[in-house]
N, C-alpha and C positions, 0 to 999 in steps of 0.2 A: 430535059426536064428542069434543070436548074435555070437555064436561060428563060424558059417559059414562066417559071415561078417569079423570077426577077421582073419580067415584063408585067405580070399580073400585079405585083406589088407597086410598081411604078405607075401603072394605069389607074389603079384604085386610089392611090395617094394623090396623084395629080388631079383626078376628077373631083375628089372631095375638096381639095384646096381651091380649085376654080369655082366650085359651087357655093363656098362659104358666103362671100359678099352678096351674090344674087339671092341666096336663101334668106339672109338676114333682112334684106330690103323687102322681099316678098312677104315675109312674116310681119314685118313692121307695117307695111302698106295695108295689110288686111286686119290690122289691130290685134294680131295674135301675140299679145304681150302679157307677161305674168310677173308679179312682183318677186324679186329674188329675196334672199335671206336678209338683205339690207333694206327691203321695201322699195327698191328701185325697179320699175317696170322694164323688162327685157324681152326681146323676141324669143319665143319659146317653141321648140320643135326642130331645132337645128339638127338634131340627130337623124332626122328623116333623110338627109343627104347621104347617110351611110348606105342606104339601099341602092341608089343608082351607082354609087362609087363601087360597091362590091360587085354588082352585075357587070360593070365595065371591066373590072379586074378579071372576073371569071371568063368573060368573053375574050379578053386578050390572051389568057392562058389557053383557051380552046383553039383560038386562031393559030397560036404558036405551035400547038400540037397537031393541028389539022383535023381536030375532031372535037366533039362536045366534051367538056370537062364534067362528066356525070357525077364525080365524087363531090363536087361543090354544090350541086343542085339542092340536096336536102338542107344544107346550111343556108342557102339563098332563100328557101321557103320559110325557114325559121326566122331569118332576119327580116324578110319582107312582111310576113304575117304579123309577127309580134311588133315590128316597128309601126305598122299602120294601125294596129289596135292601140298602141301607146299614143299615137298622134291623135286618134279620135278622142282619147281622154284629155290630151292637151287642149283640144279645140272645145270640147263639150263638158269638160270637167266641172264638177259642182263644188269643188273646194273642200270635200270631206277628207279628213286625215284621221289617223289613229289605227291603221293596220286593218287586217281582215276582220278582226272582231267588231270593229266599228261598222264596216259595211254589212256584215252579217246581222248585227243588231238592228240596223235600219231596215233590212229586208224583213226580219221577223216581226218587228214592232209596227212598222208602217206599211209593209207590203211593197216597198219601193226598191228597185234595183239601182244602186248608184253607178256612175260611170266607172268608179274604181272596182266595184263588184263585177261589172260587165267586162272590164279589162282582165280581171282574174279568170273569169269563165272563158274568155277568148283565148288567154294564154294556155289554159288547161286543154282546150279543144285543139289548138295547134300542136301542143305537146303530144296528146294522145294520137292525133293524126299521123305525126311523124314517126311515132314508135309502134303504132298498131296497124300500119297499112299492110303488113305481112302477117301471117299467123303469129300471134304474140309470142315472143321468146320468153323463157323464164326471166322474171325480173323486169318485164317491160314497164311496170308501174314505177320502178326505180328510175328507169330512163326518162319516162314522162315527167316524174317529179323533179329530176335534175333540170329539165328544160323550163318547166313552169316556175319552180322555185328560184332557179338562176335568174330568170327575168325579174321576178319580184324582189330578189335580194339586191340587185343593183338599183332598183327603184327606191328601196328602203335607205340605201346609203347615199342617194343622190340629193344631199341637202346643202351642199356647198360646191363652188366651182371646182372642177377636176375630180370630184369624188366618184362619179359614175365611171369616168375613164380609168381612174386609178383602180377601182374595184375590178373592172374588166381586165385590165392588164395583169393584175395579180392573179386573177382566176385562170387566165390562159397560160401564164407563166407556170403556175402550179401544175396545170394539166400537162404542159410540155415536159416538165421535169419528171412527172410520174407516168408519162404515156407508155402504154404497152404496145401501141401500134404507131410507129413513127410516121408512116405514110399518111396518117390522119391529120398530121400537123399542117400539111400544105394548104388545105382549103381555108384555114383561118388566117393565113398570112395577108391576103388582100384586105381583109377587114381590119386587121391590126394596123396596116399602113393607112387606111382611111381614117381610123380613129386618131392616129398620130397627126394627121393633116388638119383635123378640125380642133385639135387640142388648144392651139394658141387662142382661138376665139372664145373657147370655154374658159380657159384660165384667166383671160383678160376681162371677163365679164361683159363681153360684147353681145353674147346671146347664151341661151340655155339649151342643152341637149333635149330637155324635156323627157316625158315618158316615151316619146318616139325613140329617143336614143338609149335611155336606160333600159327599156323593155327589150329593144333589139339586141343591145350588147350583152345583157345578162342571159337572154334566151339563147343567143348564139354561143356564148361561153358554155352554157349547160349542154347544148347539143354537141359541141366540140368534146366535152367530157364524155358524153355517151359514145362517141366514135373512137376516142383515143384511149380510154382507160379500161383496165381489166374489170371483171364483175366486182371483185373486192374493192377496187379503186372507186368504182361508181357508187357502191354502197357507202364507203367512207365519205365521199364528197356529198352525198345526199344527207348523211347524218350531220355533217358540218352546216349545211344549208338549213336544215330543220332547227338546229341549235341557234343559228343566227336569227331565224324568224321568231323563235320563242323569245329570245332576248329583245327583239324589236317590238313584239306584242306587249311585253310586260315592262318595258323600259324604253329609254331613248338612246338609240344608236348614235345619234348626232352628239348628244352630251357625252357619251362614252368616248367617242372619237376625239372630242375636244379635250377631255381629261387626259387621254393618252398623248395628244399633241402637247398639252401643257406640261405633262410629266416629262416628256422628251426634252422640252425646252429647259426645264429646271435642271435635268441631268446634264445637258450640254453646258449650261452656264456653270454648274458645279465643277465639271471637268476642266473647263477653261480657267476657272479661278484657281483650281488645284495646280494646273500647269503653270500659271503665272506665279504662284507662290513658290513652286519648285525652282523656277528660273531665278527668282530673287535669292 
């Protein structure tokens, strides 16, 4: 099992790494460029390569075991469905921002469904499908909420290079630490490897993950929480996601993060000055 997991991690990471340059060229050639926070147009939708990378990793795991890795299939559905929904918004997006209140207001006032609103409905559909295919267990709405809000949470945080990936890594780390079912950790490892492989391109501002990446990573993290956490853990995680969304609807998460980063820089400088004066 350990050898199979290592093979899956290697296959997913290598696939993602090999696809980065061709994906950037493909997006650029088709004019799928979006201005980043600096106003510089970058190929957007790089996160789409997480899907084939993850499928390659799961296939490698299955081959190593000599059977289908059925435990990974629901996560693959979440990743693929939410990633493609996000990519549709990358391609067709109308540039509306402001959270779900803005999309809801446009629907009520003008009778128009924005691509952002369509993305939210699509995420809810994927989440309900994944959690409601069997007779709904108690709390299935909590599980569906974790997937749908997990996808949107990473979208909300994806305002600068590395933030979508950072949010995903923090989410899965928190779930791993709190996991009630340790075996549920295995299916997310190939995705973590793929995300690490595309990180250099994202950090270096060569391309943007886009909603394809943020949606997929957030939804996959939410589904991972559904599989790995106890009922109480899932309720706690959902509460935190709801609080994050409320903060995002009535304030700017990006400004909050910038203030936190600025505060950290001030504290570090103060500590360094204090150490310098001590040495003198």
